[in-house]
C-alpha positions, 0 to 999 in steps of 0.5 A: 557464503549465505551466512556471510551475505546475510551478515553483510546485509544486516550490517549495511542496512543498519549503518546506511539505511536510516534516512533523515526523518523530517516529517511532523510539526515544526515551529519557527524559532527564527529567520536570520542571516547566517552571518548575523550574530544579532537576534533580529528576525528578517521576517516577524515570527509569532509564537505559534508560527509553524511548518507542517511536513506531512508523510504524504509528501505535502507541506504547509507553513504559516506566518501569522504576522505577515499573513502568509500561508504556503503549501506544496509538495516536498522531496528530500535527497538524504545523500546531499542533505537537500530539501526541495519545496515545490510551491503552489503558484497562488500567493495565499493569505487570510485566516484559514489554511488552504486546501491541497486541491491544485498541487500540480499548479507549481511555479516556484521550486526552491532547494534548501540545505538541511541540518537536523539536530535533536529537536531542531531543524535548520533550512539554509538558502542564500545565507538565510537560515530558517530555524525550527524546533519541535516542542511537545507542549505546543504540538497539541495546539496546532491541528494537523491539516487534512488529517482526521482525528484518529481514535474518535468515537465516531471512527470506532462506531462507524468501524463497528458498523462496517465490520457488522456489515461485512460479517453479514455479507459473509453470513449471507453467502455462507454454505452452512450458516449453522456450522460457522465457528464464531469462536474462530471468527472472533479470534481472527478479528482480535488478531487483526485488531491487535496487529493494527494497533501494534503497527499504527500505535506502538512506536517500537513495532511501527519502527520495525515495519518502517525499518523493513520498509527501508530495506525494500526502498533500498533494494528498489534503489539497487534496481535503479543501478541495473536500470541505469546500465541498460537504458542510460544515454551513451552521451549524457550518461543518464536516462533520457526523459522519454524513457523515464516511464513505467516500463523502464522505472517500475517493471524492473523492480518486479524482476529483481524482487522475484530473483531475490525472493527465489534466492532467499527461498533457496537459502531457506530464509522465507520457508522458516518465516512462513513456518513461524507464521503458520505455527502462530495461526494454527495455534491461535485459530485452530486451523489445519496444518496445510491451510496454516502453511498456505495462509502464511505462504500467501503473505510472501508468495503469489497466489499460484506459488503458495500452493506449492508449499502444500502440494502433497496435500492438495488432493486430499484437502477439504473443500473448506481448506481449498477455499481458505487456500484460494481466498488467501491468494486473493487477499494478499500480495506477492513480494515481487509486485510489492516493489511496483506498488511502492513505486506507484504510491511513493514515486521517487520520494524515499520518505513516502516509499518507506511509509507506503512500504510499511502499510503495504507490508502490514496490509498483506500480513493482516489480510492473511487471518482476514482471509481465513475469517471470510473463508470459514464463514463462507464454507465452514469446516465440517470434515477431518483435516490434517493437523501436521505442519509441513512445508513441501520442499519444492526444488527451485535450483541446485545452487544459489545461481540457479535459484537467481536465474529461475527467479529472474526468468519468473520475474520477466514473465511476471513483468511482461504480464503486468505490462500487458495487462495494464496496456489492455485494461487501461485501453478498455477503460478508455474505450468504455468511457468513450462509449459511455460519454457518447451515450451520456451526450445523446441522452443529455445525461452528461449535463445532469451528472455535471450539475448534480455530482462531482463528475462531469459526464457518464463514465466507468469511473462514475459508475464504479464510484457510486457502486463502491462508495457506500462500502468505502464510507463504511471503511472510514473514508470521509464522504468527500472521498468515498466516491474516489475510493469506491471507484478504486475498489471497483477498478480492483475487482472488475479489472485488477489491483495494478490498474487501481494502484496506478489510479490511486497514485495519480489521484494522490499526486494531483491532491484529489483526496480531501483527507490523507486517511482516505489514501491509507485506507485505499492502500489497504483496500487494494492490497490483494489479487481479488479480481475476476481474472484471478479466478481463472489464474487460480483454476489454471495454476492450482489445477495444474498441480492437482488436475483432479480438483479442477471441478472443485476449484471452479466451484469455489472460484466466485466464493474465493473472489468474495472472500478475498475482497471481504478480507481486504475490507476487514483489514481496511475497516480496522485500520480506519477505526484506529488510524 
């Protein structure tokens, strides 16, 4: 049954998964009536008139002769071949393309039928065809608006400075500076850099991660079928607008992914993948068997589930190994919550979901060796360790149905926990901002802040933004966006990554960022469980498996938080260098 199911999935995904990709620069070829056989354009088209469809869900097109520039957001329904444009309400003209600062000010929505043939795109509306072509010779002539230049000397130099600062911070908190194995650290950084180049710059690898992202996106759509059954109206057959919210549309994906992960674990699919990653990390970085398994397991499992893989070894693991285990849990994400993050950032746009799924997957994989780097600087290995790679066969069920049931139960607990945490933490942010706003009003600080900063008043957002801004700049974020990304880093560390990803999704939807690159870097920075609450979660969760090591776990809690944060920053700065 397992083999039949896997083969069926492979066939289905290969035949149905590939959605139409319309992103990129398209040059106007003509604008004509569909029934007109002449070559006359309805609107003058210049040679360099173009339309830019961005992966982040925004678009821009320019018609020079009529001095028309239009911007807005777009969404694609691949099943109906419908492309919807949400236009900014201002009619813009001039010689410079406008920015994306007010993309919620929409007054026009137009839907086009699309046809894509090789390098030609046709949009049809009311018997009018807008035809575009992709010409590789022209692409270099048009600059991608709001996208940074990528592989530049400035980006590389800033990235090298960022890596140096992160290494210095790690070195500063090291327990034994003389025992640091800099060869291991160098290998870890090289692995990260190679992986980032493969994912971001090599088409074959990038396409492979996009394919996996499409699988995740498709699975999310399956979750919506179950959601529709539970919450749709008996009269209209659809989910009513008041129910189109986070609890109904996002949290069910956590439950379904948890059940699916449990099933794949029972079928030994995930253990085999983990073993492969562990073998690579052990051979390339010289790690012990248990910490290699734990580091690889953290890519797919949660910070309290991954230790189950090395449960027999927990009692005799060295302090360095324990820190490596805890740091990996802080630096990576679990499969269940990955679906929620995709929903935060991609919304209901399949193209954006696939794009963010690719980056989130890459972030989790890259952060595994990054966590090792940080942990081995903070607490270098000085003791003998177990070299054998062996996964603990934790019982998750006697059959597939029991595994699904257990995964579903665990998913419900996780979803309720996520919802409760968001409720409490967002309420605390609101209360803190109210108190700080009143203090700013009584002390007249609000007026000074409003006149001299991009913030209007004293708030937790402003404080976190200014604390995290220098680090955000070192990661490659432009100076206009560094306070926003700094705020997100602060929210993730002080509160949790869920709150931060919700904030990132909201900032993205209103066009708060000047550069698209800032959104991607923020996605990598936030990809991990490194927050103060996770210290307690790990002490309680891992401590329940090995009560005799609770004192050691408590001793390593802050270092694990620091290592997990540094790991996400190592990943982000490398991506910032080459994106």
